[in-house]
C-alpha positions as CSV (number, residue, x, y, z in Angstrom):
1,M,-96.5,-62.4,-129.1
2,E,-98.7,-62.4,-125.4
3,T,-95.9,-64.5,-124.1
4,V,-93.2,-61.9,-125.2
5,V,-95.4,-59.1,-123.5
6,L,-95.8,-61.4,-120.3
7,V,-92.1,-61.6,-120.2
8,L,-91.6,-57.8,-120.9
9,M,-94.0,-57.5,-117.6
10,I,-92.0,-59.8,-115.6
11,L,-88.9,-58.0,-116.3
12,V,-90.6,-54.5,-115.8
13,C,-91.4,-55.6,-112.3
14,F,-88.1,-57.4,-111.5
15,N,-86.2,-54.2,-112.8
16,F,-88.8,-52.0,-110.9
17,M,-87.9,-54.0,-107.6
18,L,-84.0,-54.1,-108.4
19,K,-84.1,-50.1,-108.4
20,Q,-85.3,-50.0,-105.2
21,T,-82.4,-51.8,-103.5
22,Y,-80.6,-48.7,-104.1
23,R,-82.9,-46.4,-102.4
24,K,-83.6,-45.7,-98.6
25,L,-86.4,-47.6,-96.7
26,R,-88.4,-44.3,-96.5
27,S,-88.2,-43.5,-100.4
28,V,-89.3,-47.6,-100.7
29,L,-92.3,-47.4,-98.8
30,A,-93.4,-44.0,-100.4
31,I,-93.3,-45.7,-103.6
32,S,-94.7,-48.7,-102.3
33,V,-98.0,-46.3,-100.6
34,I,-98.0,-44.8,-104.4
35,C,-98.4,-47.9,-106.0
36,A,-100.6,-49.5,-103.8
37,L,-103.1,-46.4,-103.9
38,F,-102.6,-46.6,-107.9
39,V,-103.9,-50.2,-107.6
40,G,-106.9,-49.4,-105.0
41,L,-108.3,-46.4,-106.8
42,M,-108.1,-47.7,-110.4
43,W,-110.3,-50.6,-110.1
44,S,-113.4,-48.9,-111.4
45,Y,-111.3,-48.4,-114.7
46,A,-110.2,-52.1,-114.8
47,I,-113.8,-53.0,-114.7
48,E,-114.7,-51.4,-118.0
49,Q,-111.5,-53.5,-119.8
50,S,-112.4,-56.7,-121.8
51,K,-110.9,-60.1,-120.7
52,T,-108.5,-60.2,-123.6
53,Q,-106.8,-56.9,-122.8
54,I,-103.1,-57.5,-123.5
55,A,-104.6,-59.1,-127.2
56,D,-106.8,-55.6,-127.5
57,W,-103.6,-53.3,-126.9
58,L,-101.5,-55.5,-129.1
59,A,-104.3,-55.1,-132.2
60,N,-103.8,-51.0,-131.7
61,P,-100.8,-49.9,-133.6
62,A,-101.1,-46.3,-132.2
63,L,-101.1,-47.4,-129.2
64,M,-98.2,-49.6,-129.5
65,L,-96.3,-46.9,-130.6
66,D,-96.6,-44.6,-128.0
67,T,-96.2,-47.3,-125.9
68,S,-92.6,-48.0,-127.3
69,V,-91.9,-44.3,-127.1
70,V,-92.2,-44.7,-123.2
71,L,-90.4,-47.7,-122.9
72,S,-87.6,-46.5,-124.7
73,V,-87.6,-43.1,-122.4
74,E,-87.6,-45.5,-119.8
75,V,-84.9,-47.6,-120.6
76,V,-82.5,-44.7,-121.5
77,L,-83.0,-43.0,-117.9
78,Q,-82.6,-46.4,-116.2
79,M,-79.3,-47.0,-118.3
80,T,-78.2,-43.7,-117.7
81,F,-78.6,-44.2,-114.0
82,C,-76.4,-47.2,-114.2
83,M,-73.8,-45.3,-116.0
84,L,-73.5,-42.7,-113.7
85,A,-73.6,-45.0,-110.8
86,A,-71.0,-46.5,-112.2
87,H,-69.2,-43.5,-113.0
88,I,-69.2,-42.4,-109.3
89,Q,-67.9,-45.5,-107.8
90,S,-65.0,-45.7,-109.7
91,A,-64.2,-41.5,-110.4
92,G,-62.5,-40.1,-107.6
93,L,-63.9,-36.6,-107.6
94,V,-67.5,-36.0,-109.1
95,K,-69.0,-32.9,-110.5
96,K,-72.0,-31.5,-108.8
97,R,-73.9,-31.6,-111.3
98,V,-73.2,-35.6,-112.4
99,L,-74.2,-35.7,-108.2
100,W,-77.7,-34.0,-109.1
101,A,-78.2,-36.2,-112.2
102,Y,-77.5,-39.3,-110.1
103,K,-79.9,-38.0,-107.4
104,A,-82.8,-37.4,-109.8
105,L,-82.7,-40.7,-111.6
106,R,-82.1,-42.6,-108.4
107,W,-85.6,-41.2,-107.3
108,F,-86.9,-42.0,-110.5
109,P,-88.8,-45.2,-109.6
110,G,-89.8,-46.0,-113.2
111,I,-93.3,-45.7,-114.9
112,L,-93.8,-48.4,-116.6
113,V,-94.7,-50.4,-113.7
114,F,-97.8,-48.5,-113.2
115,P,-99.4,-50.2,-116.7
116,V,-98.1,-53.4,-115.3
117,L,-100.0,-53.1,-112.4
118,F,-103.3,-52.0,-114.2
119,C,-103.2,-55.2,-116.3
120,G,-102.5,-57.2,-113.5
121,L,-105.7,-55.8,-111.8
122,V,-107.6,-56.4,-114.8
123,A,-106.7,-60.0,-114.7
124,L,-107.1,-60.6,-111.5
125,I,-110.6,-59.1,-111.6
126,F,-111.4,-61.4,-114.3
127,S,-110.0,-64.3,-112.3
128,F,-112.6,-64.1,-109.5
129,P,-116.4,-63.3,-110.9
130,G,-118.6,-62.6,-108.3
131,V,-116.5,-61.0,-105.8
132,S,-116.2,-57.3,-104.9
133,F,-114.1,-55.4,-107.4
134,A,-113.4,-52.8,-104.6
135,L,-112.5,-55.9,-102.4
136,I,-110.1,-57.5,-105.1
137,A,-108.4,-54.0,-105.6
138,W,-108.0,-52.9,-102.3
139,S,-106.7,-56.9,-101.5
140,M,-104.3,-56.4,-104.3
141,A,-103.1,-53.0,-103.4
142,A,-102.4,-54.5,-99.7
143,A,-100.5,-57.3,-101.4
144,V,-98.6,-54.6,-103.7
145,F,-97.4,-52.8,-100.5
146,V,-96.0,-55.5,-98.4
147,L,-94.1,-57.1,-101.8
148,I,-92.5,-53.9,-102.7
149,P,-90.3,-53.8,-99.6
150,A,-89.9,-57.2,-99.1
151,G,-88.7,-58.0,-102.7
152,S,-86.3,-54.8,-102.1
153,F,-85.1,-56.7,-99.2
154,L,-84.8,-60.1,-100.5
155,L,-82.8,-58.6,-103.6
156,R,-80.2,-57.2,-101.3
157,W,-79.6,-60.2,-99.4
158,L,-79.6,-62.2,-102.6
159,L,-77.2,-59.8,-104.2
160,P,-75.3,-58.0,-101.4
161,E,-72.7,-56.3,-103.7
162,K,-73.7,-53.2,-105.4
163,E,-71.7,-53.8,-108.2
164,L,-73.6,-56.9,-109.2
165,R,-77.1,-55.6,-108.8
166,L,-75.9,-52.7,-111.1
167,E,-74.8,-54.7,-113.7
168,L,-77.8,-56.6,-113.7
169,L,-80.1,-53.8,-113.7
170,F,-78.2,-52.7,-117.0
171,L,-78.5,-55.8,-118.2
172,A,-82.0,-56.1,-117.5
173,N,-82.8,-52.6,-119.2
174,A,-81.1,-54.0,-122.3
175,L,-83.3,-57.0,-122.6
176,I,-86.7,-54.9,-122.1
177,A,-85.5,-52.8,-124.8
178,I,-85.1,-55.8,-127.1
179,L,-88.3,-57.4,-126.1
180,G,-89.9,-53.9,-126.5
181,I,-89.2,-53.6,-130.0
182,I,-90.1,-57.3,-130.6
183,A,-93.6,-56.3,-128.8
184,T,-94.2,-52.9,-130.1
185,V,-93.6,-54.4,-134.0
186,N,-96.6,-56.2,-133.7
187,G,-95.1,-58.4,-137.0
188,R,-95.6,-55.1,-139.0
189,T,-93.0,-54.6,-141.6
190,A,-91.1,-51.4,-140.6
191,V,-89.5,-51.1,-144.1
192,K,-90.4,-51.9,-147.3
193,G,-88.0,-54.0,-149.4
194,I,-86.6,-53.0,-152.6
195,D,-85.4,-55.0,-155.2
196,E,-82.9,-52.3,-157.1
197,V,-79.7,-50.7,-154.9
198,D,-79.9,-46.9,-154.5
199,W,-76.2,-46.5,-156.1
200,G,-76.6,-42.7,-155.0
201,A,-77.5,-43.0,-151.3
202,L,-74.8,-46.1,-151.3
203,A,-71.9,-43.5,-152.3
204,G,-73.3,-41.2,-150.0
205,L,-73.1,-43.2,-147.0
206,T,-69.7,-44.4,-148.2
207,I,-68.4,-40.9,-148.2
208,L,-69.8,-40.3,-144.9
209,L,-68.1,-43.0,-143.1
210,V,-64.9,-42.1,-144.9
211,A,-64.8,-38.5,-143.7
212,G,-65.7,-39.6,-140.4
213,A,-63.2,-42.1,-140.2
214,L,-60.4,-39.4,-141.7
215,V,-61.7,-36.9,-139.2
216,G,-61.6,-39.3,-136.4
217,M,-57.8,-40.3,-137.3
218,I,-57.1,-36.3,-137.3
219,L,-58.5,-35.7,-134.0
220,R,-56.9,-38.6,-132.6
221,E,-53.5,-37.6,-133.8
222,V,-54.1,-33.8,-132.5
223,K,-54.6,-35.2,-129.3
224,L,-51.6,-37.4,-129.2
225,K,-49.5,-34.2,-130.0
226,R,-50.9,-32.2,-127.4
227,Q,-50.2,-34.9,-124.7
228,T,-46.8,-35.3,-125.8
229,N,-46.0,-31.6,-126.0
């Protein structure tokens, strides 16, 4: 399970860097400063953590459920950005509220990167025993400040097409959602199995499906008649 979480962290970092390719230089520098200050100022909290931090987090069901909620919200927001960006690129006239939503989501850098940075800081502090905690934290902060804009420019150079980066961002978020479900369930059974079939519930579900299909067919026929008239 720790391997899944590590892969998830790598994807979060890649997703964060890929999102920065849609922002201007001053915006990238601003978020770089915020991330660097976060890393530099969190060392006093990082030293209070244990060396097996990831395992401790995985063993905390309440924390994992909260993490799954935050992860789901971020994935939805990032996927919405991808769909709005594709809509703006393909549509001719776009409503103002769509443009405002797109701009707001473009400015949203994501919040999952901050837990990842904190976890990286904890691991780095325990990797260098005897070294000043503040020195380690601010050294990592300097590296973060340099790597974010450098990684953004590198991704722009490797993937110059905006459409390709947009597709990759969407797929990366989908993969994050899948891995997030695997990581946050943590081996617990979500639904208790049953031996008997609830025929009443099955009949109700069947009725709902049939009714929904009929309503959809009727609405489609009405729409086609209006178009022909």
